[in-house]
C-alpha positions as CSV (number, residue, x, y, z in Angstrom):
1,M,-115.6,-56.7,-9.4
2,A,-112.9,-54.5,-7.8
3,K,-112.2,-52.8,-4.6
4,I,-113.3,-49.2,-5.4
5,T,-110.8,-46.9,-3.8
6,K,-109.5,-43.4,-4.6
7,T,-106.5,-45.0,-6.3
8,F,-108.7,-47.2,-8.4
9,V,-110.9,-44.3,-9.4
10,D,-107.9,-42.2,-10.4
11,K,-106.4,-44.9,-12.6
12,V,-109.4,-46.7,-14.1
13,A,-109.3,-46.7,-17.9
14,A,-112.2,-45.3,-19.9
15,P,-113.9,-47.7,-22.3
16,D,-113.6,-47.4,-26.1
17,E,-117.4,-47.0,-26.5
18,G,-120.3,-46.1,-24.3
19,Y,-119.6,-46.7,-20.6
20,A,-118.4,-49.4,-18.2
21,V,-119.6,-50.1,-14.7
22,H,-117.2,-51.4,-12.0
23,W,-118.9,-52.9,-9.0
24,D,-117.4,-52.8,-5.5
25,E,-116.4,-56.2,-4.1
26,S,-117.2,-55.3,-0.5
27,V,-120.4,-53.2,-0.7
28,K,-122.9,-55.0,-2.9
29,G,-124.7,-52.6,-5.2
30,Y,-122.1,-49.8,-5.0
31,G,-120.3,-49.1,-8.2
32,L,-118.5,-46.6,-10.4
33,R,-119.7,-45.8,-13.9
34,V,-117.0,-44.6,-16.4
35,S,-117.9,-43.1,-19.7
36,K,-115.7,-43.2,-22.9
37,E,-115.0,-39.5,-22.2
38,G,-113.5,-40.5,-18.9
39,K,-116.3,-39.1,-16.6
40,R,-116.5,-41.1,-13.4
41,V,-119.8,-41.2,-11.5
42,F,-120.7,-43.2,-8.3
43,I,-123.9,-45.2,-8.5
44,V,-125.9,-47.7,-6.6
45,M,-128.2,-50.5,-7.7
46,G,-130.8,-52.2,-5.6
47,R,-134.5,-53.2,-5.5
48,V,-137.5,-51.4,-4.1
49,G,-140.9,-53.0,-4.2
50,G,-139.6,-55.8,-6.4
51,K,-138.2,-53.4,-9.1
52,S,-134.6,-52.9,-9.9
53,I,-133.4,-49.3,-9.5
54,Q,-130.1,-47.7,-10.5
55,F,-129.5,-44.4,-8.7
56,T,-126.8,-41.8,-9.3
57,L,-124.9,-40.7,-6.2
58,G,-122.8,-38.1,-7.9
59,P,-119.6,-37.5,-9.9
60,F,-116.1,-38.1,-8.7
61,G,-114.7,-34.7,-7.7
62,T,-118.0,-33.5,-6.3
63,L,-117.9,-36.6,-4.1
64,T,-114.8,-38.2,-2.7
65,E,-114.7,-42.0,-2.8
66,D,-115.1,-42.2,1.0
67,A,-118.1,-39.9,1.0
68,A,-119.7,-41.8,-1.9
69,R,-119.2,-45.2,-0.1
70,K,-120.9,-43.9,3.0
71,R,-123.7,-42.5,1.0
72,A,-124.1,-45.7,-0.9
73,Q,-124.4,-47.7,2.3
74,K,-127.1,-45.3,3.5
75,V,-129.1,-45.4,0.2
76,L,-128.8,-49.2,-0.2
77,Q,-130.1,-49.6,3.4
78,D,-133.0,-47.3,2.6
79,M,-133.8,-49.3,-0.5
80,R,-133.9,-52.5,1.5
81,E,-136.4,-50.8,3.7
82,G,-138.6,-49.9,0.7
83,I,-137.5,-46.3,0.3
84,D,-137.0,-45.2,-3.3
85,P,-134.0,-42.8,-3.4
86,R,-135.4,-41.0,-6.4
87,A,-138.5,-40.1,-4.5
88,A,-136.4,-39.0,-1.5
89,V,-134.3,-36.7,-3.8
90,K,-137.5,-35.2,-5.2
91,A,-138.9,-34.7,-1.7
92,E,-135.7,-33.1,-0.6
93,A,-135.9,-30.7,-3.5
94,A,-139.5,-30.0,-2.6
95,M,-138.5,-29.1,0.9
96,K,-136.2,-26.4,-0.6
97,V,-138.9,-24.8,-2.8
98,S,-139.1,-21.2,-1.8
99,L,-142.2,-18.9,-1.7
100,Q,-140.8,-17.2,-4.8
101,D,-140.6,-20.5,-6.6
102,V,-144.2,-21.3,-5.8
103,L,-145.3,-17.9,-7.0
104,E,-143.5,-18.4,-10.3
105,S,-145.1,-21.8,-10.7
106,Y,-148.5,-20.5,-9.8
107,V,-148.6,-17.4,-12.0
108,G,-146.7,-19.2,-14.8
109,R,-149.5,-21.6,-15.6
110,P,-150.7,-20.9,-19.2
111,G,-154.1,-19.3,-19.4
112,K,-154.9,-19.7,-15.7
113,L,-154.6,-16.1,-14.5
114,K,-155.2,-12.7,-15.9
115,D,-152.1,-10.5,-16.1
116,S,-153.6,-8.1,-13.5
117,T,-154.2,-10.9,-11.0
118,A,-150.7,-12.3,-11.6
119,A,-149.3,-8.8,-11.0
120,E,-151.3,-8.5,-7.8
121,Y,-149.9,-11.8,-6.4
122,R,-146.4,-10.9,-7.4
123,R,-146.7,-7.5,-5.7
124,H,-147.8,-9.2,-2.4
125,V,-144.9,-11.7,-2.5
126,E,-142.2,-9.3,-3.6
127,K,-143.2,-6.4,-1.4
128,T,-145.3,-7.6,1.5
129,F,-143.4,-10.9,1.9
130,A,-140.1,-9.7,0.5
131,K,-138.1,-11.3,3.4
132,W,-140.0,-14.5,3.1
133,A,-139.7,-14.9,-0.7
134,P,-136.4,-16.7,-0.7
135,L,-137.3,-18.9,2.2
136,P,-138.5,-22.5,1.8
137,I,-142.3,-22.2,1.8
138,A,-142.5,-25.1,4.3
139,S,-140.5,-23.0,6.8
140,I,-143.3,-20.4,7.1
141,T,-144.9,-20.9,10.5
142,R,-148.2,-20.0,12.1
143,D,-146.4,-17.6,14.5
144,M,-144.7,-15.9,11.6
145,V,-148.0,-15.4,9.9
146,K,-149.7,-14.0,13.0
147,E,-146.8,-11.6,13.8
148,R,-146.5,-10.3,10.2
149,H,-150.3,-9.9,9.8
150,A,-150.5,-8.0,13.1
151,A,-147.7,-5.7,12.1
152,L,-149.2,-4.9,8.7
153,T,-152.6,-4.3,10.2
154,K,-151.2,-1.8,12.7
155,G,-148.6,-0.1,10.6
156,G,-148.7,-1.1,6.9
157,L,-145.6,-1.8,4.8
158,D,-143.8,1.3,6.2
159,G,-144.9,0.8,9.8
160,K,-146.6,4.2,9.8
161,K,-150.2,3.8,8.9
162,A,-152.7,1.0,9.6
163,A,-153.6,-1.1,6.6
164,P,-156.0,-3.8,7.7
165,A,-157.5,-4.3,4.2
166,S,-154.1,-4.6,2.6
167,A,-153.0,-7.0,5.3
168,N,-156.0,-9.3,4.8
169,A,-155.5,-9.2,1.0
170,A,-151.8,-10.1,1.2
171,F,-152.5,-13.1,3.4
172,V,-155.3,-14.3,1.2
173,T,-152.7,-14.5,-1.6
174,L,-150.3,-16.3,0.7
175,R,-153.0,-18.8,1.6
176,I,-153.7,-19.5,-2.1
177,L,-150.0,-20.0,-2.9
178,I,-149.6,-22.4,0.1
179,R,-152.6,-24.4,-1.0
180,F,-151.1,-24.7,-4.4
181,A,-147.8,-25.9,-2.9
182,V,-149.8,-28.5,-0.9
183,D,-151.0,-30.0,-4.2
184,E,-147.8,-29.7,-6.1
185,Y,-145.0,-30.8,-3.8
186,R,-144.7,-34.1,-1.9
187,Q,-142.5,-35.7,0.6
188,A,-140.7,-39.1,0.0
189,D,-143.7,-41.1,1.3
190,G,-146.1,-39.2,-0.9
191,K,-147.6,-37.1,1.8
192,P,-148.1,-33.4,1.2
193,L,-145.0,-31.2,1.8
194,I,-147.2,-28.9,4.0
195,T,-150.0,-30.6,6.0
196,D,-151.1,-27.5,7.9
197,N,-151.6,-24.2,6.1
198,P,-150.0,-21.6,8.5
199,V,-152.4,-18.9,7.3
200,D,-155.2,-20.9,9.0
201,A,-153.7,-19.3,12.2
202,L,-155.6,-16.1,11.2
203,K,-159.0,-17.8,11.5
204,H,-159.8,-15.7,14.5
205,H,-157.4,-12.9,13.8
206,W,-158.4,-11.4,10.4
207,A,-158.4,-7.6,10.6
208,K,-161.9,-6.3,11.1
209,L,-163.0,-4.1,8.2
210,G,-166.7,-3.7,8.9
211,T,-169.3,-5.0,6.5
212,R,-168.6,-4.3,2.8
213,T,-171.7,-2.2,2.5
214,E,-170.4,0.2,5.1
215,R,-167.1,0.9,3.4
216,Y,-167.9,3.9,1.3
217,I,-167.8,7.7,1.6
218,D,-170.9,9.1,3.3
219,K,-172.9,11.4,1.0
220,R,-172.3,14.3,3.5
221,K,-168.5,13.9,3.0
222,V,-168.4,13.5,-0.8
223,G,-168.2,17.3,-1.4
224,E,-165.3,17.7,1.0
225,V,-163.5,14.8,-0.5
226,W,-163.9,16.1,-4.0
227,N,-162.6,19.6,-3.0
228,K,-159.7,18.1,-1.1
229,L,-158.6,15.9,-4.0
230,H,-158.7,18.8,-6.4
231,E,-156.8,20.9,-3.9
232,M,-154.2,18.1,-3.7
233,R,-153.8,18.3,-7.5
234,D,-152.3,21.8,-7.1
235,T,-150.0,21.0,-4.2
236,V,-148.6,17.5,-4.6
237,Q,-145.0,17.3,-5.8
238,G,-143.9,14.9,-8.5
239,Y,-145.1,13.0,-11.6
240,E,-146.3,9.9,-9.7
241,A,-148.0,11.8,-6.8
242,L,-150.1,13.7,-9.3
243,A,-151.0,10.5,-11.1
244,S,-152.1,8.8,-7.9
245,V,-154.4,11.8,-7.1
246,D,-155.9,11.7,-10.6
247,L,-156.4,8.0,-10.4
248,T,-158.4,8.5,-7.2
249,I,-160.6,11.1,-8.8
250,F,-161.1,8.9,-11.8
251,G,-162.1,6.1,-9.5
252,L,-164.7,8.3,-7.8
253,L,-166.1,9.4,-11.1
254,T,-166.3,5.9,-12.8
255,G,-166.6,3.3,-10.0
256,A,-163.8,1.4,-11.8
257,R,-161.7,-1.3,-10.3
258,R,-158.1,-0.4,-9.3
259,D,-156.4,-2.5,-11.9
260,E,-158.8,-1.4,-14.6
261,M,-157.7,2.2,-14.0
262,A,-154.0,1.5,-13.4
263,T,-153.6,-0.4,-16.6
264,L,-155.7,2.0,-18.7
265,T,-153.8,3.2,-21.8
266,W,-154.5,6.2,-24.1
267,D,-155.4,4.0,-27.0
268,R,-158.4,2.9,-25.1
269,V,-159.7,6.4,-24.4
270,N,-161.7,8.6,-26.8
271,I,-162.5,12.3,-26.2
272,D,-164.9,14.1,-28.6
273,D,-165.2,17.8,-28.0
274,H,-168.4,18.0,-30.1
275,D,-170.3,14.9,-29.0
276,P,-170.4,14.0,-25.2
277,S,-171.9,10.6,-26.0
278,N,-168.7,9.8,-28.0
279,C,-166.5,10.2,-25.0
280,W,-165.6,6.8,-23.6
281,W,-163.0,4.5,-22.2
282,H,-162.6,0.9,-23.2
283,L,-162.0,-2.2,-21.1
284,D,-160.7,-5.2,-23.0
285,D,-159.3,-7.3,-20.1
286,R,-162.2,-7.5,-17.8
287,K,-162.4,-9.4,-14.5
288,R,-165.7,-10.7,-15.8
289,G,-167.4,-10.6,-19.2
290,D,-166.6,-9.4,-22.7
291,P,-165.0,-6.1,-23.6
292,I,-167.1,-2.9,-23.0
293,W,-167.0,0.8,-23.9
294,L,-168.0,2.9,-20.9
295,P,-169.2,6.5,-21.1
296,L,-167.4,9.4,-19.5
297,S,-168.9,12.3,-17.6
298,S,-167.8,15.8,-18.5
299,Q,-165.9,15.9,-15.2
300,A,-163.9,12.7,-16.1
301,V,-163.3,14.1,-19.6
302,A,-161.9,17.3,-18.1
303,L,-159.6,15.3,-15.9
304,L,-158.3,13.2,-18.8
305,K,-157.7,16.2,-20.9
306,L,-155.3,17.6,-18.3
307,R,-153.5,14.2,-18.3
308,Q,-153.1,13.9,-22.0
309,P,-149.3,13.5,-22.8
310,K,-147.4,16.1,-24.7
311,P,-146.5,14.8,-28.2
312,K,-142.9,14.0,-29.0
313,V,-141.4,17.0,-30.9
314,N,-137.7,16.3,-31.1
315,D,-135.9,12.9,-31.5
316,D,-134.3,13.5,-28.1
317,D,-137.6,13.9,-26.4
318,P,-138.7,10.9,-24.3
319,E,-141.5,8.7,-25.6
320,P,-144.8,9.6,-24.1
321,S,-146.1,6.9,-21.7
322,P,-148.9,4.8,-23.1
323,F,-150.5,4.7,-19.6
324,V,-153.1,7.3,-18.5
325,F,-151.7,7.1,-14.9
326,P,-148.0,6.4,-15.4
327,S,-145.1,6.0,-12.9
328,W,-141.4,5.8,-13.0
329,G,-141.5,2.2,-11.7
330,K,-140.7,-0.9,-13.7
331,T,-144.3,-1.5,-14.6
332,G,-144.6,2.0,-16.0
333,R,-147.9,2.7,-14.3
334,I,-149.3,3.6,-10.9
335,M,-149.8,0.6,-8.6
336,D,-151.7,2.3,-5.8
337,A,-152.9,5.6,-4.4
338,R,-151.9,5.5,-0.8
339,A,-151.5,9.2,0.0
340,P,-154.9,10.4,-1.5
341,M,-156.7,7.4,0.0
342,E,-155.2,8.2,3.5
343,T,-156.5,11.7,3.1
344,I,-160.0,10.5,2.1
345,G,-159.9,8.1,5.1
346,E,-159.2,11.0,7.4
347,I,-162.2,13.0,6.0
348,A,-164.5,10.0,6.0
349,G,-163.5,8.9,9.4
350,K,-162.8,5.3,8.4
351,H,-160.1,3.3,6.6
352,L,-161.0,3.1,2.9
353,S,-159.3,1.5,-0.2
354,L,-159.6,2.3,-3.8
355,H,-162.2,-0.4,-4.2
356,D,-164.3,1.5,-1.7
357,L,-164.6,4.3,-4.2
358,R,-166.4,1.7,-6.4
359,R,-168.9,1.2,-3.5
360,T,-169.2,5.0,-3.1
361,F,-170.0,5.4,-6.8
362,T,-172.7,2.6,-6.6
363,N,-174.3,4.2,-3.5
364,I,-174.4,7.7,-5.2
365,A,-175.8,6.2,-8.4
366,M,-178.6,4.3,-6.8
367,R,-179.4,6.2,-3.6
368,E,-178.8,9.8,-4.5
369,C,-179.2,9.9,-8.3
370,L,-181.9,7.2,-8.3
371,I,-180.3,5.3,-11.2
372,E,-181.8,1.8,-11.5
373,K,-179.7,-1.2,-10.5
374,F,-179.6,-2.6,-14.0
375,R,-177.9,0.6,-15.3
376,T,-175.7,0.9,-12.3
377,D,-174.5,-2.7,-12.8
378,L,-173.6,-1.9,-16.4
379,L,-171.7,1.3,-15.4
380,T,-169.6,-0.7,-12.9
381,G,-168.9,-3.5,-15.4
382,H,-171.2,-6.1,-13.8
383,K,-173.1,-8.5,-15.9
384,P,-176.9,-8.3,-15.9
385,A,-178.8,-10.9,-13.9
386,Q,-178.8,-14.3,-15.6
387,A,-182.6,-14.3,-15.7
388,D,-182.7,-11.2,-17.8
389,T,-183.1,-12.9,-21.2
390,T,-184.0,-9.8,-23.1
391,A,-180.8,-8.0,-22.0
392,R,-178.6,-11.0,-22.6
393,A,-180.0,-11.9,-26.0
394,Y,-181.1,-8.6,-27.6
395,L,-179.5,-5.5,-25.9
396,D,-176.0,-4.2,-26.9
397,L,-174.2,-4.4,-23.5
398,A,-170.8,-3.6,-25.0
399,R,-171.3,-0.1,-26.3
400,L,-172.8,1.8,-23.4
401,D,-172.9,5.4,-24.8
402,W,-176.7,5.3,-24.1
403,L,-175.7,5.5,-20.4
404,T,-173.9,8.9,-20.8
405,P,-176.8,10.8,-19.1
406,D,-176.6,8.5,-16.1
407,V,-172.8,8.8,-15.6
408,Q,-173.2,12.6,-16.2
409,K,-175.8,12.8,-13.5
410,I,-173.4,11.2,-11.0
411,G,-170.6,13.6,-11.9
412,D,-172.9,16.6,-11.6
413,W,-174.1,15.4,-8.2
414,M,-170.6,15.2,-6.9
415,E,-169.8,18.6,-8.3
416,Q,-172.9,20.0,-6.6
417,Q,-171.8,18.5,-3.3
418,A,-168.4,20.1,-3.8
419,A,-170.1,23.5,-4.3
420,I,-172.1,23.1,-1.2
421,A,-169.0,22.1,0.8
422,A,-167.0,25.0,-0.5
423,G,-169.7,27.6,0.1
424,K,-170.8,27.6,-3.6
425,N,-167.3,27.8,-4.9
426,V,-166.3,24.7,-6.8
427,V,-162.5,24.1,-6.9
428,P,-161.6,24.2,-10.6
429,L,-159.4,21.8,-12.5
430,Q,-156.2,23.7,-13.5
431,R,-153.0,21.7,-13.3
432,T,-151.9,19.5,-16.3
433,A,-150.0,16.3,-15.8
């Protein structure tokens, strides 16, 4: 044993092999480990629950001898009281885990999330909760949650336009991530890092959106919406603005989910000028079910033809985007369609999201075009009822070209409503992407 002092640490000789431990003569369990390379590290040794534990305090240089001694006394006392310093260090690290850290852990689990779902969670954290992302997740309070949710509900991300649906969706994501943190991270005594999910503060404060079945464009407004969207095609400025308008029109004509449209690439689109039943778009990363090939109406085909990228002619020409609805952003594709959806909301007299175009499509299909539910389900990518043995076992539910007349009926009905709204003058498609 030796009196461990700064002078002792400075002068102690390195062993010829391995390492040597020098224990302090006055503080039992406090020592200095010296490697053959001359590295000096302060350590403690004690017992917790009957088991011997050696714990590293830190290297000399990072810790002074005086600081190491004081820390050793604290750690040794904790060990005598049954506290494992290794668990305390783990818990301390857990207390510093940020919202961004939790996001990365959650979306990084192999095979657990679809890419589109992971991208949605990432968008919420890095945009909606950008200021919270670097903060310890345990520091997010109920008051913070209520204040941020109220602000988003009233003014959206930019503070200019109410966004109740987006606010609710973002906080559902936050609630999921905090629940994950509750399971993954623990305090020194084994208790959850977070015992009260702060998003529960919204139990009585979620933004009211009305019932889901009410969130669609009334049939008397569809024609006006159609004409306005096509008018916007001729007036919007910019590559991305036009893509967002076209994405909205495509959603109206197909009833597709937002991410299904936003991630659509040209290699999954087929246009046949001679055979309408051979015009389709392909979904290979579905929210539910196996890949499918969905038919396109003549209206959707006309829109896609205008969007087809120009082929590369010279070596200096930029590579055409693989996405049907591209953007200049890092993802290379449109993420939302806020401006056209705000315009639709003004016409419809209610706040609507891109997903509400899916509800609009369904209402038009079943109520106005009298297309049976089974066919409507297939056109919107839903599985047939589990009880439908014949459909499940014998019918080809992947290649849906036989539904071309149905999707055409929906497109024709919309165009007819547009003609009525415009006084028999349908706004033609003219502008190319």
